[in-house]
C-alpha positions in Angstrom: -4.7 -7.2 10.8 -5.2 -9.9 8.2 -4.6 -9.4 4.5 -8.2 -9.4 3.5 -9.0 -6.7 6.1 -6.1 -4.6 4.8 -7.2 -4.9 1.2 -10.8 -3.8 2.1 -9.6 -1.0 4.3 -7.1 0.4 1.7 -9.7 0.2 -1.1 -12.1 2.2 1.1 -9.3 4.7 1.9 -8.6 5.1 -1.8 -12.3 5.5 -2.7 -12.7 2.0 -4.0 -9.7 1.9 -6.3 -7.6 -1.2 -6.8 -4.3 0.7 -6.8 -2.6 2.9 -4.3 0.2 5.5 -4.6 3.2 5.9 -2.3 1.7 9.1 -1.0 -1.7 7.5 -0.3 0.0 4.5 1.4 2.1 6.9 3.5 -1.0 8.7 4.7 -2.9 5.4 5.2 -0.1 4.1 7.4 0.1 7.4 9.4 3.7 7.9 8.4 5.4 11.2 7.3 8.2 9.8 5.1 7.4 8.6 1.6 10.9 7.3 1.1 10.8 5.1 4.2 7.4 3.7 3.3 8.5 3.0 -0.3 11.7 1.3 0.8 10.0 -0.8 3.5 6.8 -1.9 1.8 7.2 -1.2 -1.9 10.8 -1.8 -2.6 10.4 -5.2 -4.2 7.1 -4.5 -5.9 6.7 -3.0 -9.4 4.1 -0.3 -10.0 1.2 -1.7 -11.9 -0.6 1.4 -13.0 1.8 4.2 -13.7 3.1 5.1 -10.2 0.5 3.1 -8.3 0.7 -0.3 -6.8 -1.8 -3.1 -6.8 -3.4 -3.1 -3.3 -3.5 -6.9 -2.8 0.3 -7.0 -3.4 0.9 -4.1 -1.0 -1.3 -5.7 1.7 0.6 -9.0 1.3 3.9 -7.1 1.8 2.6 -5.2 4.8 1.5 -8.5 6.5 4.9 -10.0 5.6 6.9 -7.1 7.0 4.7 -6.8 10.0 
């Protein structure tokens, strides 16, 4: 999946929001462990809105990690 598809899909998943929480990302990816998702995909990113992360940055990291 390419970055633009991930961005669009995550925004749809979050109801059109530009930010996603660790819990939402964990559910979106079909995982069970918030800590693993946070360490794998969000470890180097800083939360932009409280405890939520900017979706385009998360999508870029997902594509990067594979």
